[in-house]
N, C-alpha and C positions, 0 to 999 in steps of 0.2 A: 325474170319472166315478165316484168312490167311492160317492156316494149312489145312483147308478143301479145300480151293482153290488150294493150292500147290499140294494136292493129287487128284485133279480133282473130288472131291466129289460134290462140288457145283461150280457154275460158275456165275459170275456177269453178269447182263444183263441190258439193258435199252431200252427205246423207240427210234425208228429210224424214219426218214421221210417215209420209206416204210411202217412202221406200221400205220402211218397216212393215207396212201392210202388205207390200209385195213379197217380202221375205217370208211372211207368215202365210202366204197364199190366200189372203183375205181380199185382195184387190189385184186386178191384172190389167193395167193400162200401159205398162211399158216393160222393159227388160228386167226380169227378176234376177237374172244372173249378175247384171251390173250392180244392182242393189246389194246382192249377197257379197260381191267382191268388195264393195265399199265397207260393208259391215265387218267383213273379215279383217280388213286393214285397221278399221277403228277399234275393234275389240282387241286385236293383237297389241296395238299401240297402248291401249288402256290397261292391258293385262287382265282382261276379264273374258268370260265366254260370250259367244254371240247371244245366247239366251239372256244373260245378265245385261248386255247392252240393250237388247230389245226391251226388257223390263224397265231399265232406267229411262230410255227415250220415251216410252209410253207414259211412265209416271210424270216425267218432266213436261211432256206435251199436255197431259191432262191438267196438271197444276197450272201451267201457263194459260191454257184456255179458261180454266176456272177463274184465275186471277183477272184476266181480261174481261170476262163477263161481269164480274163483281165491280171492277173499275168503271165499266160503262153505266152502271146503275148509280154511281156516286156523283154527287154534285162537285163542281170545282176541279181543282188541279189534283190529279191522282198520281203524279209523277213519282212521289216518294213511297207509294204503296209497296213496291217491290223491295225497298230497303228498310221499311218500317218493321221493327221487331214484333210489335203487337199484331200487325196485319199478317205477318208470316206465321205467328202463333195461332191465329184464327184459321189460316189455311191448314196448318198441321192438325188442328182440332177437327176440321172437316174431314180429314183423312183418317181420323181415329188415332192419331199419333200423339195425343195429349192425354195423359192419365187423369187429369183433373176435370176436364169437361169436353163436351162435344158441341159442335156448331152445325146447324142445318139452316141454309138460307132459302127463303121462300120468295121466288120471283113473282111479281104481280103481272108480268107480261110474258108472252111466249118467247122461247129461244128458238130462232129460225136458223137452220143449218143449210149452208150453200156450199157447193163444190163436191166433187166425186167422193172424197173421203169423209164428208161431214157426218154421216151416220155412224161411222166407226169412231170418230173422235168425240162425238156427243154422247155416246152410250156410257162411257165411264163417268163423264161429268154428270149425267142424269142421275147417277146413284148417289151423288154428293150434294145435290140441290133438289129443292122441290120447285118444279117448273114444268110447264107444258113445252115439250120439245116437238118442233115441227120441222119435218124434212119435206119440202114441196116436191110435187111431181117435176121431174127434170132438174132437180137440184144439182145433179152432177155436172150440168153444163152451164149453170148460172154464172159462174165466175168467167167462163169463156165468153158468154154473151156480153157480160159487163165489160170485159176487156176490149172486145171489138167494137162496141157501141160507144165507148167513152171517148172523150176528146183527149188527144195526146199532144203534149207540147215538147218540142225538141229545141233546145237552146244551144247554140254554138258560138264560139268566140274566135275571131280572126285578128291577127296582128299583121300589119303591113309595115315592114321595116326597110329602109334603104340599105343597099349593099355598099361595100367599100368603094365601088366604082360609080356610085351615084344612081344606080338603077333601082 
């Protein structure tokens, strides 16, 4: 498939947390049936129900978003946060999955959500942290505006090599 991908004849795709929102009828921006088809394939391959797949994706999405919000507040290199046992135990405690203690983080600055699904993704996170959650008016198109107004750099490389007949 590499040659077909290189020539933009086919494109790889996968299921996203936004597809889950479509499956749950919480968001309607594109084809729900396509998202449901992908979820059926993924749940079948994983040997779990679609409901369990949805629960797992939602939990992982919330955990990843929570982790990224925490890392943005920390000074220095946070690359090892995701592999740090103590850091992961702290996240577990935020979810109530540690029988010894609970953790609640108090953000001193608001958390601002942008993009169409932002309100859906920030709601579960808001239950795990203490923070002012702001979803600006027109937040659903903020990513699109950023994409079309940002500068894009396209870099290509070309090799010119003589043929056997010297051309």
